[in-house]
C-alpha positions, 0 to 999 in steps of 0.5 A: 500500500503505497502513499497515493500521489497528488495530482500531477503538477501539484506534488511540490511547493512553489519555489520560495514558499518555505522561505516565506513561511519562515519569515512570517513565523519570525515576525510573530515568534517574539510575541510567543514565549514557547518552550519545546522538547523534541524526543527521538524514540529509540528501542535499545533492543534494536542495537545489532548489525548492521546499525550498531555504532552509527545508531548511537554515534550519529545524531539522527537528521530528522529530529535535528531538522525539526529542531533547526526549523524551530530555532530558525523561526525564533523559538530558541527555547528548544531541546532535542532529546535522543533516547539513544543517549537518554534512555531514562528520559520521562516527558512527565518530569520534563522542565525546560527553562523552569516550566512544563514545555508548551510543545512536546514532539516525538519522532519515531521509526516503525521499529521504535514505535513501542518507545514512541507510545511509551513517551506519549503515554507518559506525557499524557500523565501531565495534568490536562490543564498544564499538558503541552501540545503533543505532536508525533512525527517521523517515518512511523507516523508518515505511514501509520499515523493512527498508531499514536492515538487511542480509542480505548476509554479505559486507557486514554492517551494519545498525541494531539496531532500527527504530522505525516510530512516534513518541516513545512507541514509542522511550521504551517500548523504553528503559524495557524495556531499562533495567529489564532492564539489568545493572550496567556492561552496555552498552545494546546488549548488553542489547538483544541479550540480550533481543531473542529473549525475546519481550518486545520483541514487546509494544511495537507500532511496532518492527522488529528482526532475528533473527540468529546473525551480526553485522550480517546479518539472517536475518529481521525481526520486526514488532511491528505498527502503533503506537498514536498519541498522541491529546492532543499536549499530552502531548509533551515541550516542543520548547524542550528539543531546541534546546539539544541542536543540534550547531553547523554544522561541517566536522569529522567529530567533534562539538564540545565544546558544543552550539550556544549559545542566542544563535546558534540564531536565526542558523542556524534563524530558523524553528522547525517546530512540530507543531500538528495531525496528520491530514487528512479527505481521502483522496487516493490519492497521500498516506500521511497519513490511513492513518498517522494511523489516520484520526484527527485530533490536536491541541495546545491553543491555550494549549500552542501559545502557550506553545511560541512564547513560550518559543522566542522568549524563550529563543532569539529565534525569531520565525518558525514553521511549523506541521508540519500535514497540514491545519490547517483540517481541523476548524473548531471545533478550529482556531477554539479555537487561533486565538482563544487565540493572538489573545488571547495577549500577549507582553512587553506586545504582542499575539502577532501583533506578535511572531511570524509563522507559516504552515502548510498548508491546502486550498482547500476548508477556506479557504472553510469558514473564510472568515469567520474569516480575519481571526481567523487574521491576528490569531493571527499567520498570515502565509502559508498553503501551499495544496494546490491540486494542479490547479485544474480538479480533473482529478488529484484532487478536494478541493473546488477549482475555478478559481473557488473557488481564485481566491476563496480567494486573494483573501480571503487577500490581503484579510486580509494572508495570503500564499497559497502554492500547491502544484501537482502536474503530471501526464501528461495536463496540457499546458504550455499550452492555448488558451482553457481554464485546464487547462495548467500555465502557464495555472494558474500565470498565474491563481494569480499574478494572484489573489495567489500569493506563491510557487509549488511545482510537483512531478511526481506520484511514487510515495509510500511508504505511499500507495494508489497506491504498489504500482500505480506499480511493477506498472503499469510507470510507475516508471523503473529508469533513463533514458539509462543513469543509474539512478534513485536514492532522492534523485530521488523528491523529485517534482522529477524525472520518475521515474514517467510513462506520457507518450510524451515524459517529457522534456517534463514535466521541461521543463514544470516548469522553464518553470512556475517560470521563468514565476513566478520571474524578474527582471521579476516581482522588479522589479514586486514592488518597485513593486506587490507582491502581498502586503500584507507589502511585502517578502514578495513580492520576497523570495520572488522572490529565493529562487525565482530562487536555487532555480530556478538549482539546479533547472535545474542538477540536473534539466536533464541528466535531462531530456535523458536522458528525451528520448533515449528509452532508459528502463528501467521497474520492474515489481515493488514494492521489497519487503524481501529479508529474510523478515518476520513479525508477532509472532503468525506472521501477515504483517508489518504493514509488509511490501509484496507480494513480501516473503518470509514467515518459516517458522513453525517458525523463529519461536518465537512466544509469547504475552505470558505465555509471553514473561514466563515465557521471560524469567525462565527465560533470566535476563532480568528481567521488565519491571516495566511489564508486571507 
């Protein structure tokens, strides 16, 4: 179930719209003394390969982007809390600038949804009179926004609003509320006063609850699919978000000051940066193309150079990871970025002598860019994470093959760029095959031989927002439980075999461990010290150390699950995990984010209005008209 597409030509914001919104908010921010806490939900049970180390040593881009946006428009009393660093943090105990925050935001991926719900539940323990406006966002909310609301009268909790879009959606919501907010009125009170007026329906990218009972959603209103920002240079500068990070702590409360600039590099030596968004491929297991409305969005090379330079000068950060979907997706735009970075000088030296960075690409696009790989090296690229998936293209075809993959890896190594393959194990792939490069170990051996520095092996798993998501449930492929243990959200990180039609799925779980053990082991570490695969001498040995550490955690967490799968007592799901709360679009049609099986709200209960009627209703009910719509 992919996200629906907006009308052709209406997918993107008009050039300059985000800049204008930021200016308008700055003009009114001084009249509203807001304090905001932004939490990044994180389930520590997900700490294993291939994410270990980066999961706690790279402050996530999403919450930093929201923090940067808030600081940029004038709300400097903002703090970003990472559960990676602050696992005991409790919103109900939070005080910022000596008071309960006006806004509490939480961002979450699907695998961290249990912690996301726990954070929202805890925030709802605050007395309603003083409770902050609770806003949920992030990948989990983009695809399944109903998960942050409750319909149980015996268990009332929930966010006030879910943002299913990017910074522009959140800032638009704030502009509406601040334009309407009365003197000395809490922002949550303002939100509750206007949510049934219809004004919020004019902001695509929101889901909010309509209810007469505190914490119990009777229906959800979905304002539709967001309009995307086309020119990523309009985003607030990421350097702003780093000065808002909460220091690592075991306390339930916030510290008096954010993490000092001098300590940021210690805790986040790698900075994740949004460089480009979008991918030309349409893999059925991937939600990326539909999320991006089949658009490809980029930052200019000059903006990227400025972001790296400022992060280095202000915080000492030298390592960067591009949060790209496919950096080599568009040849001309990529070359523009690479040539700009290759020319950039920092403190009298070429940029490549100061910074090292990597990002994600595909085998097909590496070969399309093979004549320019040295330019990529000159631009500072030291590693590329490559979506190989399956070298024989049995699982998915993205222009890869054994010969093409081998050529791409050799060319990268010749230029001093580390190839970092990302593989996907599937039901029909055996552990080993004789005389053919089809088995998992066969492919891992080939990848290592042609220069792979690291390895990622994941099992194909239901991905929210992908074409295959619904089918993996309705076909009975997805597990409800195994050996008496229920499948929990954190297990959908593709490390666990939770969706398979294989007769012996326990073998698939053990195959993943075997592939990692073949690639990461003490013998390969010793060889890497003497004959490293990478021209970056310590890169190969360093990745072996991180890999062996991560492998111990992977085996510790997944071996018991493998034994349960081998017992054969597997219960399967047959229905898509849809919302139990009725959902509707603003015009009474099916909600854009509703999955099959979602109850449809009755038309007679909707009070649907056109924009003009909403404006009239707001005046009659004492709600001032939204200036941006006048």
